[in-house]
C-alpha positions as CSV (number, residue, x, y, z in Angstrom):
1,M,100.0,66.0,96.9
2,I,100.6,69.7,97.2
3,L,98.0,72.3,96.0
4,V,99.1,75.8,95.0
5,T,96.7,78.7,94.3
6,G,97.9,81.8,92.5
7,G,100.3,79.8,90.3
8,T,100.0,82.3,87.5
9,G,101.3,85.1,89.8
10,L,104.8,86.2,90.8
11,V,104.9,84.3,94.1
12,G,102.9,81.2,93.0
13,A,104.8,80.7,89.8
14,H,108.2,80.9,91.5
15,L,106.9,78.6,94.3
16,L,105.9,76.1,91.6
17,L,109.4,76.4,90.1
18,R,110.9,75.4,93.4
19,L,108.3,72.7,94.4
20,T,108.6,70.8,91.1
21,E,112.2,70.1,91.9
22,G,111.0,67.8,94.6
23,T,109.3,64.4,94.5
24,T,105.9,65.3,95.7
25,A,103.1,65.6,93.1
26,I,102.0,69.2,92.5
27,R,98.6,70.5,91.5
28,A,98.0,74.2,90.7
29,L,94.7,76.1,90.5
30,Y,94.2,78.6,87.6
31,R,91.3,80.8,86.5
32,N,92.3,82.1,83.1
33,P,94.1,79.8,80.6
34,A,95.7,82.8,79.0
35,N,97.6,83.5,82.2
36,L,99.4,80.1,82.1
37,K,101.8,81.4,79.5
38,K,103.4,83.7,82.1
39,T,104.3,80.7,84.3
40,K,105.3,78.6,81.4
41,D,107.7,81.4,80.2
42,L,109.2,81.6,83.7
43,F,110.0,77.8,83.6
44,A,111.4,78.2,80.1
45,H,113.6,81.1,81.2
46,Y,115.3,78.9,83.8
47,G,115.4,75.9,81.4
48,K,112.9,73.9,83.2
49,Q,110.1,73.4,80.7
50,A,109.9,69.7,81.5
51,F,109.1,70.5,85.1
52,F,106.1,72.7,84.0
53,D,104.6,69.7,82.3
54,T,104.6,67.7,85.5
55,I,102.1,70.1,87.2
56,D,98.5,69.0,87.4
57,W,96.7,72.2,86.4
58,V,93.1,72.4,87.5
59,Q,90.8,75.3,86.4
60,G,88.9,76.8,89.3
61,D,88.2,79.9,91.2
62,I,88.7,80.4,95.0
63,T,85.4,82.3,95.1
64,D,83.5,79.3,93.7
65,I,83.5,76.4,96.1
66,P,82.2,73.8,93.6
67,S,85.2,74.5,91.4
68,L,87.5,74.1,94.3
69,E,86.4,70.6,95.5
70,P,88.0,68.6,92.6
71,A,91.3,70.5,93.3
72,F,91.4,69.3,96.9
73,I,91.1,65.6,96.3
74,G,94.1,63.8,97.6
75,V,95.8,67.0,98.8
76,S,97.8,67.0,102.0
77,H,99.5,70.5,101.9
78,V,98.2,73.8,100.5
79,Y,100.0,77.0,99.6
80,H,97.5,79.8,99.2
81,C,99.1,82.5,97.1
82,A,96.1,83.7,95.1
83,A,94.9,87.3,95.9
84,A,93.6,90.4,94.4
85,I,96.1,93.3,94.6
86,T,94.9,96.8,93.8
87,F,94.8,100.1,95.6
88,D,91.9,101.5,93.6
89,P,89.1,102.4,96.0
90,S,86.5,101.4,93.4
91,K,87.7,97.8,93.8
92,E,86.7,97.3,97.4
93,D,84.1,94.7,96.7
94,L,86.5,92.7,94.5
95,L,89.2,92.8,97.3
96,R,86.7,91.5,99.9
97,K,85.3,88.9,97.6
98,V,88.7,87.4,96.5
99,N,90.9,88.0,99.5
100,I,88.5,87.4,102.4
101,E,85.7,85.2,101.0
102,G,88.2,83.3,98.8
103,T,90.5,82.6,101.7
104,A,87.5,81.5,103.8
105,N,86.6,79.0,101.0
106,M,90.1,77.7,100.9
107,V,90.5,77.0,104.6
108,N,87.0,75.5,104.8
109,C,87.9,73.1,102.0
110,A,91.2,72.4,103.7
111,L,89.3,71.4,106.9
112,D,86.7,69.4,105.0
113,F,89.3,67.4,103.0
114,G,91.7,66.8,105.9
115,V,94.6,68.9,104.7
116,K,97.6,68.4,107.0
117,K,99.1,71.9,106.7
118,F,98.1,75.3,105.1
119,C,100.5,78.2,104.2
120,H,98.8,81.5,103.7
121,V,100.6,84.4,101.9
122,S,99.5,87.6,103.5
123,S,101.3,90.9,103.4
124,I,103.1,93.5,105.6
125,A,99.9,95.6,104.9
126,A,98.1,93.2,107.3
127,L,100.6,93.8,110.2
128,G,99.8,96.1,113.0
129,D,100.1,99.9,113.5
130,T,102.8,101.6,115.4
131,L,102.1,104.4,117.9
132,Q,104.9,106.7,116.6
133,P,106.2,107.1,113.0
134,G,109.4,105.1,112.4
135,E,108.8,102.5,115.1
136,T,109.6,98.9,114.2
137,I,106.7,96.7,113.2
138,T,106.8,93.0,114.2
139,E,104.3,90.1,114.1
140,A,103.3,91.2,117.6
141,T,102.4,94.8,116.6
142,E,98.6,95.1,117.1
143,W,96.2,96.1,114.4
144,N,94.4,99.3,115.3
145,P,90.9,99.3,113.8
146,E,90.6,103.0,114.7
147,R,93.4,103.9,112.2
148,S,92.7,104.5,108.5
149,H,93.7,101.6,106.3
150,N,93.4,101.1,102.6
151,D,91.0,98.5,101.3
152,Y,93.8,96.1,100.3
153,A,95.2,96.1,103.8
154,I,91.8,95.5,105.3
155,S,91.1,92.6,102.9
156,K,94.4,91.0,103.8
157,Y,93.8,91.4,107.5
158,G,90.4,89.9,107.0
159,A,91.9,87.0,105.1
160,E,94.2,86.3,108.0
161,M,91.3,86.3,110.4
162,E,89.8,83.4,108.4
163,V,93.1,81.5,108.6
164,W,93.2,82.0,112.3
165,R,89.6,80.9,112.6
166,A,90.5,77.7,110.7
167,W,93.5,77.2,113.0
168,Q,91.2,77.3,116.0
169,E,89.1,74.7,114.3
170,G,92.1,72.3,114.0
171,L,93.9,73.2,110.8
172,S,97.7,73.5,111.0
173,V,98.6,76.8,109.5
174,V,101.6,79.2,108.9
175,V,101.3,82.7,107.6
176,V,103.9,84.8,105.9
177,N,103.8,88.6,105.6
178,P,106.1,89.6,102.8
179,G,107.1,93.1,102.0
180,V,107.2,94.4,98.4
181,I,108.3,91.4,96.4
182,F,110.8,91.6,93.5
183,G,111.4,88.7,91.1
184,Y,112.0,87.7,87.5
185,G,109.0,88.0,85.0
186,F,105.5,89.4,85.5
187,W,106.8,92.8,84.6
188,D,103.3,94.1,84.0
189,Q,102.2,93.7,87.6
190,G,103.3,94.3,91.2
191,S,106.8,95.5,91.7
192,G,107.3,95.3,87.9
193,A,105.6,98.7,87.8
194,I,108.7,100.2,89.7
195,L,111.1,98.8,87.0
196,R,108.8,100.1,84.2
197,A,108.6,103.5,85.8
198,V,112.3,103.9,86.2
199,N,113.0,102.5,82.8
200,R,110.7,105.1,81.3
201,G,112.3,107.9,83.4
202,Q,111.3,108.4,87.0
203,Y,111.9,112.0,88.1
204,F,110.2,112.1,91.5
205,Y,111.0,110.4,94.8
206,T,109.7,110.5,98.3
207,L,111.6,109.9,101.6
208,G,109.1,107.3,102.9
209,S,110.3,103.8,103.5
210,C,109.1,100.2,103.2
211,G,110.3,96.6,103.4
212,F,111.5,94.7,100.3
213,V,112.3,91.1,99.6
214,A,113.3,88.8,96.7
215,V,110.7,86.3,95.6
216,E,113.1,83.4,96.1
217,D,113.4,84.3,99.8
218,V,109.7,84.3,100.1
219,T,109.2,80.9,98.5
220,N,112.2,79.3,100.3
221,I,110.8,80.5,103.7
222,M,107.3,79.2,102.8
223,V,108.7,75.7,102.0
224,Q,110.9,75.6,105.1
225,L,108.0,76.6,107.3
226,M,105.7,74.0,105.8
227,D,108.4,71.3,106.3
228,S,108.8,72.4,109.9
229,E,106.8,71.6,113.0
230,L,105.8,75.2,113.4
231,S,102.1,76.0,113.3
232,G,99.7,78.8,114.4
233,E,102.3,81.5,113.8
234,K,102.9,84.3,111.4
235,F,106.3,85.6,110.1
236,T,107.4,88.9,108.6
237,V,109.4,88.3,105.5
238,V,111.5,91.5,104.7
239,A,115.1,91.3,103.5
240,E,115.8,95.1,103.9
241,N,114.1,98.3,104.9
242,L,114.8,101.0,102.3
243,T,113.6,104.5,101.6
244,Y,111.9,104.8,98.3
245,K,114.8,107.1,97.2
246,E,117.3,104.4,98.0
247,L,115.3,101.8,96.1
248,L,114.8,104.0,93.0
249,D,118.5,104.8,93.0
250,I,119.4,101.1,93.1
251,V,117.0,100.3,90.2
252,A,118.1,103.3,88.2
253,D,121.7,102.3,88.5
254,G,120.8,98.7,87.5
255,L,118.9,99.8,84.4
256,H,121.6,102.5,83.6
257,K,119.0,105.2,83.9
258,K,119.2,108.6,85.5
259,R,118.4,108.6,89.2
260,P,115.3,110.5,90.3
261,S,116.2,114.0,91.4
262,L,112.9,115.8,92.3
263,H,111.6,115.5,95.9
264,A,107.9,114.9,95.9
265,T,106.8,116.5,99.2
266,K,103.6,115.7,101.0
267,L,102.0,118.8,99.6
268,L,102.9,117.8,96.1
269,T,101.6,114.2,96.4
270,S,98.4,115.5,98.0
271,I,97.8,117.7,95.0
272,A,98.7,114.9,92.6
273,W,96.3,112.3,94.0
274,R,93.4,114.8,93.8
275,M,94.3,115.7,90.2
276,D,94.5,112.0,89.4
277,W,91.0,111.5,90.8
278,L,89.7,114.3,88.6
279,I,91.4,113.1,85.5
280,S,90.2,109.5,86.1
281,K,86.6,110.8,86.3
282,L,86.9,112.9,83.2
283,L,88.7,110.3,81.1
284,M,87.0,107.2,82.7
285,R,90.3,105.6,83.4
286,K,91.6,103.7,86.4
287,R,93.3,105.5,89.2
288,M,97.1,105.9,89.0
289,L,97.5,107.5,92.4
290,T,95.1,107.3,95.3
291,R,95.0,109.1,98.7
292,H,96.3,106.1,100.5
293,M,99.1,105.5,97.9
294,A,100.2,109.1,98.4
295,Q,100.1,108.8,102.2
296,S,102.1,105.5,102.1
297,A,104.7,107.0,99.9
298,H,105.7,109.2,103.0
299,A,105.2,106.5,105.7
300,T,108.5,105.6,107.4
301,D,107.6,102.1,108.4
302,V,110.4,99.7,109.5
303,Y,109.8,95.9,109.6
304,D,111.6,93.3,111.7
305,S,112.2,89.8,110.3
306,S,114.2,88.5,113.2
307,K,111.5,86.0,114.1
308,V,111.8,84.0,110.9
309,T,115.6,84.3,110.7
310,K,115.9,82.8,114.1
311,A,113.2,80.2,113.6
312,L,114.8,78.9,110.4
313,N,118.3,80.1,110.8
314,Y,117.7,81.9,107.5
315,K,119.9,84.4,105.8
316,F,118.2,86.8,103.3
317,T,119.5,87.5,99.8
318,D,121.5,90.7,99.5
319,L,118.9,92.9,98.0
320,K,121.1,95.4,96.2
321,A,123.0,92.7,94.3
322,Y,119.7,90.9,93.6
323,L,118.1,94.0,92.1
324,H,121.1,94.8,89.9
325,A,120.9,91.2,88.5
326,L,117.1,91.5,88.1
327,C,117.5,94.8,86.2
328,A,120.0,93.1,83.9
329,S,117.3,90.6,82.9
330,Y,114.5,93.1,82.7
331,A,112.6,93.0,79.4
């Protein structure tokens, strides 16, 4: 049996969609029953409602070990997709609790229950730091603890440390480090925020860059890695490196909206995140733009996925065509 955490999120739900096409029994962990609707709607969108009903849904929480134990009974393979994703500095404790402690609980249970192989979904945020702007980042790039990192990146790096600790203790593991992931559904979270912003009218852009990928590429690579003999390795999963201007232009064209035309300079974003901090205090609302978010908008990081393409002989989906098709289905 296969166990999937985070089955009510973008990656986990699309992974379940793929795994249920096979013959192995699937079990999925969920916390909030209300969130099951998102995954059910995804299956319905692709005309696979019957596959959704074959999943053994178990209510539990990765931060609560007693609730995890029933989910691990009879499990041979684990895909750990669950994670907290936020760049709000006030959520540091939540990030550490879910991403680090939760992952520690998962690998500990995997060791205790004799799981054969464990796939951990990390992030490019947990990859290393380059010495010079614009240098290529690979799996071998070293993490520099002296550099400033946002709390999310720190928590994902800490989660990886738990996975590598379990590997040293005998658990067969693979780690994927996806870039910004796009996929159908879940428009109210993650990359869906980009489509929402452009659909409403996005006027500003920066010239920073990042790595982007389709969710189907992420799930396909995860499954192929789990089916392979590879273990104790991590893989960057980025289809294309694009500037934010290039990305916003592609999405704007796909949604038939006006392209952003105002360049947000470093000075402008530095003023903006400070204003956002002040407004959030006055109105008691969550942060919309933090210092690290402003800084990352200007970072010119470039990611190299050649390791996974060579290991699996994998060809990524053309991202521009994918985004145009995604925009056509945006709701």
